[in-house]
C-alpha positions as a Markdown table, in Angstrom:
| # | Residue | x | y | z |
|---|---|---|---|---|
| 1 | Met | 0.0 | 0.0 | 0.0 |
| 2 | Asp | 1.2 | 3.5 | -0.8 |
| 3 | Glu | 2.2 | 5.7 | 2.1 |
| 4 | Ile | -0.8 | 7.8 | 3.3 |
| 5 | Gln | -0.1 | 11.5 | 3.6 |
| 6 | Pro | -1.7 | 12.8 | 6.8 |
| 7 | Pro | -3.1 | 16.3 | 6.9 |
| 8 | Ser | -0.6 | 19.1 | 7.8 |
| 9 | Ala | -2.1 | 19.2 | 11.3 |
| 10 | Thr | -3.3 | 15.9 | 12.5 |
| 11 | Lys | -5.2 | 14.8 | 15.6 |
| 12 | Ile | -4.6 | 11.1 | 16.4 |
| 13 | Leu | -6.2 | 8.8 | 18.9 |
| 14 | Val | -4.2 | 5.8 | 20.1 |
| 15 | Ile | -6.2 | 3.1 | 21.8 |
| 16 | Arg | -4.7 | 0.7 | 24.4 |
| 17 | Leu | -7.1 | 0.0 | 27.3 |
| 18 | Ser | -5.1 | -2.5 | 29.3 |
| 19 | Ser | -2.9 | -3.6 | 30.9 |
| 20 | Ile | 0.2 | -1.9 | 32.4 |
| 21 | Gly | 2.8 | -3.9 | 30.5 |
| 22 | Asp | 0.9 | -3.7 | 27.2 |
| 23 | Ile | 0.5 | 0.0 | 27.6 |
| 24 | Val | 4.3 | 0.4 | 28.2 |
| 25 | Leu | 4.8 | -1.6 | 25.0 |
| 26 | Thr | 2.9 | 1.0 | 23.0 |
| 27 | Thr | 5.3 | 3.8 | 24.0 |
| 28 | Pro | 7.7 | 3.5 | 21.0 |
| 29 | Val | 4.8 | 4.0 | 18.6 |
| 30 | Val | 3.5 | 7.0 | 20.7 |
| 31 | Arg | 7.0 | 8.6 | 20.6 |
| 32 | Ala | 7.5 | 7.9 | 16.9 |
| 33 | Leu | 4.1 | 9.4 | 16.0 |
| 34 | Lys | 4.8 | 12.6 | 17.9 |
| 35 | Ala | 8.3 | 12.9 | 16.6 |
| 36 | Gln | 7.9 | 11.9 | 13.0 |
| 37 | Leu | 4.6 | 13.5 | 11.9 |
| 38 | Pro | 4.3 | 17.3 | 11.7 |
| 39 | Asn | 1.9 | 19.2 | 14.0 |
| 40 | Val | 0.4 | 16.1 | 15.6 |
| 41 | Glu | -2.0 | 16.4 | 18.6 |
| 42 | Leu | -1.8 | 13.0 | 20.2 |
| 43 | His | -4.5 | 11.5 | 22.5 |
| 44 | Phe | -4.4 | 8.2 | 24.3 |
| 45 | Leu | -7.5 | 6.2 | 25.3 |
| 46 | Thr | -7.1 | 3.8 | 28.2 |
| 47 | Lys | -9.0 | 2.5 | 31.3 |
| 48 | Lys | -9.1 | 4.8 | 34.3 |
| 49 | Ala | -7.2 | 2.2 | 36.3 |
| 50 | Asn | -4.2 | 2.6 | 34.0 |
| 51 | Glu | -4.2 | 6.4 | 33.7 |
| 52 | Gln | -1.1 | 6.8 | 35.8 |
| 53 | Val | 0.9 | 4.7 | 33.3 |
| 54 | Val | 0.6 | 7.4 | 30.6 |
| 55 | Ala | -0.2 | 10.5 | 32.7 |
| 56 | Tyr | 3.4 | 11.8 | 32.6 |
| 57 | Asn | 4.3 | 10.8 | 29.1 |
| 58 | Pro | 5.4 | 14.1 | 27.3 |
| 59 | Tyr | 4.5 | 12.7 | 23.9 |
| 60 | Ile | 0.8 | 12.4 | 24.9 |
| 61 | Asp | -1.2 | 15.7 | 24.7 |
| 62 | Lys | -4.4 | 14.3 | 26.3 |
| 63 | Val | -5.4 | 11.1 | 28.1 |
| 64 | Gln | -8.9 | 10.0 | 27.4 |
| 65 | Leu | -10.4 | 7.6 | 29.9 |
| 66 | Tyr | -12.5 | 4.6 | 29.3 |
| 67 | Asp | -13.8 | 4.4 | 32.8 |
| 68 | Gly | -17.1 | 2.6 | 32.8 |
| 69 | Gln | -19.3 | 5.6 | 32.2 |
| 70 | Glu | -22.3 | 5.4 | 29.9 |
| 71 | Lys | -20.8 | 4.5 | 26.5 |
| 72 | Glu | -22.9 | 7.1 | 24.7 |
| 73 | Ile | -21.2 | 9.8 | 26.9 |
| 74 | Leu | -17.7 | 8.5 | 26.0 |
| 75 | Phe | -18.5 | 8.1 | 22.3 |
| 76 | Asn | -19.9 | 11.7 | 22.1 |
| 77 | Ala | -16.9 | 13.1 | 23.9 |
| 78 | Leu | -14.6 | 11.3 | 21.5 |
| 79 | Lys | -16.6 | 12.3 | 18.4 |
| 80 | Ala | -16.4 | 16.0 | 19.5 |
| 81 | Glu | -12.6 | 15.7 | 19.2 |
| 82 | Lys | -12.9 | 15.1 | 15.4 |
| 83 | Tyr | -9.9 | 12.8 | 15.2 |
| 84 | Asp | -8.2 | 12.4 | 11.8 |
| 85 | Val | -6.7 | 9.1 | 12.6 |
| 86 | Val | -7.4 | 6.3 | 15.1 |
| 87 | Ile | -4.8 | 3.7 | 15.9 |
| 88 | Asp | -6.2 | 0.6 | 17.6 |
| 89 | Leu | -3.4 | -1.2 | 19.5 |
| 90 | Gln | -5.9 | -3.1 | 21.7 |
| 91 | Lys | -8.0 | -4.8 | 18.9 |
| 92 | Asn | -10.8 | -6.3 | 21.0 |
| 93 | His | -14.5 | -5.8 | 20.9 |
| 94 | Arg | -14.4 | -2.6 | 23.1 |
| 95 | Ser | -11.7 | -0.9 | 21.0 |
| 96 | Arg | -13.5 | -1.9 | 17.8 |
| 97 | Gln | -16.6 | -0.3 | 19.1 |
| 98 | Val | -14.8 | 3.0 | 19.6 |
| 99 | Val | -13.3 | 2.7 | 16.1 |
| 100 | Arg | -16.7 | 2.1 | 14.5 |
| 101 | Gln | -18.2 | 5.1 | 16.3 |
| 102 | Leu | -15.5 | 7.5 | 15.3 |
| 103 | Lys | -15.6 | 6.7 | 11.6 |
| 104 | Ala | -12.1 | 8.1 | 11.0 |
| 105 | Leu | -9.2 | 6.7 | 9.1 |
| 106 | His | -8.1 | 3.9 | 11.3 |
| 107 | Phe | -5.3 | 1.3 | 11.5 |
| 108 | Ser | -4.6 | -1.8 | 13.6 |
| 109 | Phe | -2.1 | -4.7 | 13.8 |
| 110 | Ser | -2.0 | -8.5 | 13.6 |
| 111 | Lys | -2.6 | -10.2 | 17.0 |
| 112 | Val | -1.7 | -13.7 | 15.6 |
| 113 | Asn | -4.3 | -15.1 | 17.9 |
| 114 | Phe | -4.9 | -18.2 | 15.7 |
| 115 | Lys | -1.2 | -19.1 | 15.8 |
| 116 | Lys | -1.2 | -18.5 | 19.6 |
| 117 | Trp | -4.1 | -20.9 | 19.8 |
| 118 | Met | -2.3 | -23.5 | 17.8 |
| 119 | Cys | 0.7 | -23.1 | 20.0 |
| 120 | Val | -1.3 | -23.5 | 23.2 |
| 121 | Arg | -3.7 | -26.2 | 22.2 |
| 122 | Leu | -1.8 | -28.2 | 19.6 |
| 123 | Lys | 1.8 | -27.3 | 20.6 |
| 124 | Leu | 2.5 | -26.3 | 17.0 |
| 125 | Asn | 4.6 | -23.2 | 16.9 |
| 126 | Phe | 4.1 | -21.2 | 13.8 |
| 127 | Leu | 4.5 | -17.9 | 15.6 |
| 128 | Pro | 6.5 | -15.2 | 13.8 |
| 129 | Asp | 9.9 | -14.3 | 15.3 |
| 130 | Val | 8.7 | -10.8 | 15.8 |
| 131 | His | 8.3 | -8.7 | 19.0 |
| 132 | Ile | 4.9 | -7.2 | 19.8 |
| 133 | Val | 6.5 | -3.7 | 19.4 |
| 134 | Ser | 7.3 | -4.5 | 15.8 |
| 135 | Arg | 3.8 | -5.7 | 15.2 |
| 136 | Tyr | 2.4 | -2.5 | 16.8 |
| 137 | Phe | 4.5 | -0.6 | 14.2 |
| 138 | Glu | 2.5 | -2.4 | 11.5 |
| 139 | Ala | -0.4 | -0.1 | 12.5 |
| 140 | Val | 1.4 | 3.1 | 11.6 |
| 141 | Arg | 3.5 | 1.9 | 8.7 |
| 142 | Asp | 1.2 | 3.4 | 6.1 |
| 143 | Leu | 1.5 | 6.8 | 7.8 |
| 144 | Gly | 5.3 | 6.6 | 7.1 |
| 145 | Val | 6.1 | 6.2 | 10.8 |
| 146 | Tyr | 9.0 | 3.9 | 11.6 |
| 147 | Asn | 10.7 | 2.4 | 14.6 |
| 148 | Asp | 13.5 | 4.6 | 15.9 |
| 149 | Gln | 14.9 | 1.6 | 17.9 |
| 150 | Lys | 15.1 | 3.7 | 21.1 |
| 151 | Gly | 13.2 | 1.1 | 23.1 |
| 152 | Leu | 10.4 | 1.7 | 25.6 |
| 153 | Asp | 9.5 | 4.7 | 27.7 |
| 154 | Tyr | 8.3 | 5.0 | 31.3 |
| 155 | Phe | 8.0 | 8.5 | 32.8 |
| 156 | Leu | 7.8 | 9.0 | 36.6 |
| 157 | Pro | 6.5 | 12.2 | 38.2 |
| 158 | Glu | 9.1 | 14.4 | 39.7 |
| 159 | Asp | 7.9 | 13.5 | 43.2 |
| 160 | Cys | 6.5 | 10.0 | 43.4 |
| 161 | Gly | 6.3 | 10.1 | 47.2 |
| 162 | Phe | 9.0 | 7.6 | 47.8 |
| 163 | Asp | 11.5 | 8.1 | 50.6 |
| 164 | Glu | 14.6 | 6.0 | 50.2 |
| 165 | Asp | 15.2 | 6.3 | 54.0 |
| 166 | Asp | 12.3 | 4.0 | 54.4 |
| 167 | Leu | 14.3 | 1.1 | 53.0 |
| 168 | Pro | 16.4 | -1.0 | 55.3 |
| 169 | Met | 20.0 | -0.1 | 55.7 |
| 170 | Val | 21.1 | -3.4 | 54.2 |
| 171 | Cys | 19.9 | -2.0 | 50.8 |
| 172 | Glu | 22.0 | 1.1 | 50.9 |
| 173 | Asp | 24.8 | -0.6 | 48.8 |
| 174 | Gly | 22.4 | -1.9 | 46.2 |
| 175 | Tyr | 19.6 | -4.5 | 45.9 |
| 176 | Val | 17.8 | -6.7 | 43.5 |
| 177 | Ala | 14.1 | -6.0 | 42.8 |
| 178 | Val | 12.1 | -9.2 | 42.8 |
| 179 | Val | 8.6 | -9.0 | 41.4 |
| 180 | Val | 6.2 | -11.3 | 43.3 |
| 181 | Ala | 3.1 | -9.9 | 41.6 |
| 182 | Gly | 1.4 | -11.2 | 38.5 |
| 183 | Gln | -2.0 | -10.9 | 37.1 |
| 184 | His | -2.3 | -14.7 | 36.9 |
| 185 | Ala | -0.9 | -17.2 | 39.5 |
| 186 | Thr | 0.9 | -19.2 | 36.8 |
| 187 | Lys | 3.0 | -16.2 | 35.9 |
| 188 | Arg | 4.1 | -15.6 | 39.5 |
| 189 | Ile | 7.5 | -16.9 | 40.7 |
| 190 | Pro | 6.7 | -19.3 | 43.6 |
| 191 | Ala | 7.9 | -18.2 | 47.1 |
| 192 | Ser | 10.1 | -21.3 | 47.4 |
| 193 | Lys | 11.9 | -20.4 | 44.2 |
| 194 | Ile | 12.5 | -16.8 | 45.3 |
| 195 | Val | 13.9 | -18.1 | 48.6 |
| 196 | Glu | 16.1 | -20.5 | 46.7 |
| 197 | Ile | 17.5 | -17.8 | 44.4 |
| 198 | Gly | 17.6 | -15.1 | 47.1 |
| 199 | Ser | 19.8 | -17.3 | 49.4 |
| 200 | Ile | 22.6 | -17.3 | 46.9 |
| 201 | Leu | 22.4 | -13.7 | 45.6 |
| 202 | His | 25.2 | -11.3 | 46.5 |
| 203 | Lys | 22.7 | -8.4 | 47.2 |
| 204 | Pro | 19.6 | -8.3 | 49.3 |
| 205 | Ile | 16.2 | -8.3 | 47.6 |
| 206 | Ile | 13.2 | -6.0 | 47.7 |
| 207 | Leu | 9.9 | -7.8 | 47.0 |
| 208 | Leu | 7.4 | -5.9 | 44.9 |
| 209 | Gly | 3.7 | -6.6 | 44.4 |
| 210 | Gly | 0.3 | -5.6 | 45.7 |
| 211 | Lys | -1.6 | -6.4 | 48.9 |
| 212 | Asp | -2.8 | -9.6 | 47.4 |
| 213 | Val | 0.7 | -11.1 | 47.6 |
| 214 | Ala | 1.8 | -9.4 | 50.9 |
| 215 | Ala | 1.4 | -12.7 | 52.8 |
| 216 | Val | 3.7 | -14.4 | 50.2 |
| 217 | Gly | 6.2 | -11.7 | 50.8 |
| 218 | Glu | 6.1 | -12.4 | 54.5 |
| 219 | Glu | 6.8 | -16.1 | 53.9 |
| 220 | Ile | 9.9 | -15.2 | 51.9 |
| 221 | Val | 11.1 | -12.8 | 54.5 |
| 222 | Asp | 10.6 | -15.4 | 57.2 |
| 223 | Glu | 13.0 | -17.7 | 55.3 |
| 224 | Leu | 15.6 | -15.1 | 54.2 |
| 225 | Gly | 15.6 | -12.8 | 57.2 |
| 226 | Asp | 17.3 | -9.4 | 56.6 |
| 227 | Arg | 18.4 | -10.5 | 53.1 |
| 228 | Ala | 14.8 | -9.6 | 52.0 |
| 229 | Tyr | 12.5 | -6.7 | 52.4 |
| 230 | Asn | 8.8 | -7.1 | 51.9 |
| 231 | Gly | 7.5 | -4.2 | 49.9 |
| 232 | Cys | 4.3 | -6.0 | 48.7 |
| 233 | Gly | 1.3 | -3.8 | 49.4 |
| 234 | Lys | 3.5 | -0.9 | 50.7 |
| 235 | Phe | 4.2 | 1.0 | 47.5 |
| 236 | Ser | 2.2 | 2.7 | 44.8 |
| 237 | Leu | 2.8 | 1.8 | 41.1 |
| 238 | His | 5.1 | 4.8 | 40.6 |
| 239 | Gln | 7.0 | 4.0 | 43.8 |
| 240 | Ser | 7.4 | 0.4 | 42.7 |
| 241 | Cys | 8.7 | 1.6 | 39.3 |
| 242 | Tyr | 11.1 | 4.0 | 41.1 |
| 243 | Ile | 12.5 | 1.0 | 43.1 |
| 244 | Val | 12.9 | -0.9 | 39.8 |
| 245 | Lys | 14.7 | 2.0 | 38.3 |
| 246 | Gln | 17.2 | 2.2 | 41.2 |
| 247 | Ala | 17.8 | -1.6 | 41.4 |
| 248 | Asp | 21.0 | -3.2 | 40.4 |
| 249 | Cys | 19.0 | -6.0 | 38.7 |
| 250 | Val | 15.4 | -7.2 | 38.4 |
| 251 | Ile | 14.0 | -10.7 | 38.7 |
| 252 | Thr | 10.5 | -11.1 | 37.4 |
| 253 | Gly | 7.9 | -13.3 | 35.8 |
| 254 | Asp | 6.0 | -12.3 | 32.7 |
| 255 | Thr | 4.6 | -9.1 | 34.3 |
| 256 | Gly | 4.1 | -5.4 | 33.7 |
| 257 | Leu | 7.1 | -4.5 | 35.8 |
| 258 | Met | 9.2 | -6.6 | 33.4 |
| 259 | His | 8.4 | -4.0 | 30.7 |
| 260 | Val | 9.0 | -1.1 | 33.1 |
| 261 | Ala | 12.4 | -2.6 | 33.9 |
| 262 | Ala | 13.1 | -2.8 | 30.1 |
| 263 | Ala | 12.1 | 0.9 | 29.8 |
| 264 | Phe | 14.8 | 1.7 | 32.3 |
| 265 | His | 17.4 | -0.6 | 30.7 |
| 266 | Lys | 17.7 | -2.6 | 33.9 |
| 267 | Pro | 19.4 | -6.0 | 33.8 |
| 268 | Thr | 16.4 | -8.4 | 34.0 |
| 269 | Ala | 16.1 | -12.1 | 34.6 |
| 270 | Val | 12.8 | -13.3 | 33.4 |
| 271 | Ile | 11.4 | -16.6 | 34.8 |
| 272 | Trp | 8.8 | -17.9 | 32.4 |
| 273 | Gly | 5.9 | -20.0 | 33.6 |
| 274 | Asn | 2.8 | -20.9 | 31.5 |
| 275 | Thr | 3.7 | -18.3 | 28.8 |
| 276 | Ile | 6.6 | -18.3 | 26.4 |
| 277 | Pro | 8.9 | -15.6 | 24.9 |
| 278 | Glu | 7.8 | -16.7 | 21.5 |
| 279 | Phe | 4.5 | -14.9 | 22.1 |
| 280 | Gly | 6.6 | -11.8 | 21.4 |
| 281 | Met | 6.4 | -10.0 | 24.8 |
| 282 | Tyr | 9.8 | -10.6 | 26.2 |
| 283 | Pro | 11.9 | -7.5 | 27.4 |
| 284 | Tyr | 12.3 | -5.0 | 24.6 |
| 285 | Met | 15.7 | -3.4 | 24.7 |
| 286 | Pro | 17.0 | -2.9 | 21.1 |
| 287 | Gly | 20.8 | -3.0 | 21.0 |
| 288 | His | 21.0 | -4.3 | 24.5 |
| 289 | Arg | 20.3 | -8.0 | 24.3 |
| 290 | Glu | 22.9 | -8.6 | 27.0 |
| 291 | Leu | 20.7 | -6.9 | 29.6 |
| 292 | Phe | 18.1 | -9.6 | 29.8 |
| 293 | Arg | 17.9 | -13.4 | 30.0 |
| 294 | Asn | 15.0 | -15.7 | 29.6 |
| 295 | Phe | 14.9 | -18.6 | 32.0 |
| 296 | Glu | 12.5 | -21.4 | 31.1 |
| 297 | Val | 12.1 | -25.1 | 31.4 |
| 298 | Cys | 12.5 | -26.5 | 27.9 |
| 299 | Pro | 11.3 | -28.9 | 26.7 |
| 300 | Leu | 8.2 | -29.2 | 28.8 |
| 301 | Ala | 5.3 | -30.9 | 27.0 |
| 302 | Cys | 2.6 | -28.8 | 28.7 |
| 303 | Arg | 4.1 | -25.4 | 27.9 |
| 304 | Pro | 2.5 | -23.1 | 26.9 |
| 305 | Cys | -0.7 | -24.0 | 28.7 |
| 306 | Ser | -2.3 | -20.5 | 28.1 |
| 307 | Lys | -1.6 | -17.3 | 26.3 |
| 308 | Leu | -2.6 | -15.4 | 29.5 |
| 309 | Gly | -2.5 | -17.6 | 32.6 |
| 310 | His | -4.4 | -19.7 | 35.2 |
| 311 | Lys | -5.3 | -19.4 | 38.9 |
| 312 | Lys | -3.2 | -22.6 | 39.4 |
| 313 | Cys | -1.2 | -25.0 | 37.4 |
| 314 | Pro | -3.8 | -27.1 | 35.4 |
| 315 | His | -1.5 | -30.1 | 35.6 |
| 316 | Lys | -0.9 | -29.7 | 39.4 |
| 317 | His | 2.9 | -29.8 | 39.2 |
| 318 | Phe | 4.0 | -26.3 | 38.1 |
| 319 | Lys | 7.2 | -27.7 | 36.8 |
| 320 | Cys | 7.6 | -24.7 | 34.5 |
| 321 | Met | 8.5 | -22.5 | 37.5 |
| 322 | Leu | 9.6 | -25.0 | 40.1 |
| 323 | Asn | 12.2 | -26.7 | 37.9 |
| 324 | Ile | 13.9 | -23.4 | 37.0 |
| 325 | Pro | 17.6 | -23.8 | 38.1 |
| 326 | Ala | 18.0 | -21.3 | 40.9 |
| 327 | Val | 21.8 | -21.3 | 40.7 |
| 328 | Glu | 21.8 | -20.3 | 37.0 |
| 329 | Val | 19.5 | -17.4 | 37.8 |
| 330 | Ala | 21.5 | -16.2 | 40.7 |
| 331 | Asp | 24.8 | -16.5 | 38.8 |
| 332 | Trp | 23.5 | -14.4 | 36.0 |
| 333 | Val | 22.1 | -11.8 | 38.3 |
| 334 | Asn | 25.3 | -11.7 | 40.4 |
| 335 | Lys | 27.3 | -10.6 | 37.4 |
| 336 | Phe | 25.5 | -7.2 | 37.6 |
């Protein structure tokens, strides 16, 4: 298709409703749109729960909120903006509804859902060797927008309300941030594996997650003592991101904070459970492949068992996480 010439002054709406990590993965497209098209006014539509993820992004002129209000009110407000272009980086029934209502020039990308289904259900991997960020750029290719290869962005407010003096003194000389959280249980690193890894790390660990995993954090601290600090349920999203930014290294599952760590170019050990890197959502750090390593149990006949996750291992053994070699993870992290 020939390149489409946008108007000399263009108002663009980018749609990504959820979740934290997926929104962070849209930031290269957002930056490229703002930098490469003349006189662009860029709006971003997301759920109210995710507003803070984009609130401080200087490339976004206005955040529009999909916050559960009457859809007619939302649609009328968006129509009043008179967008020239809509870029759907969500591509589900909600975002398609918005696109249909606005009736503007619109673009989207390939979700390769059928190939993911084949990989999960039939264990046939025909997935393209392409990161999701590159697939997002498919949506803006016809506008002449290209990937600048600068990676992800995450912008923190000048004051995120975090006081480093609140951290234990043992962390003063550096620490490893360990993400306990995860939207699905089968993406979360088990407490026993964190204890196993933490016991052979050179630096203490700070555990990150919400109140829902605070008790898990306490279990880990009970085992590791002052080698671990339980931050689960104690910090806001921005505060957790600040802790990630200041960490020497990050250990995480397939989580939103994995992508935040990539935005800050932090060395990151990713422990994969029911999902696989081939889905295209591993840490995105162009030109810095040495800064992350994927740890996964391969081969394992039941992986991947879902493209999203489960409340518990459907096979009741959770070998994908429990069989990860703790020494290998700790040795890689200790290099940093």
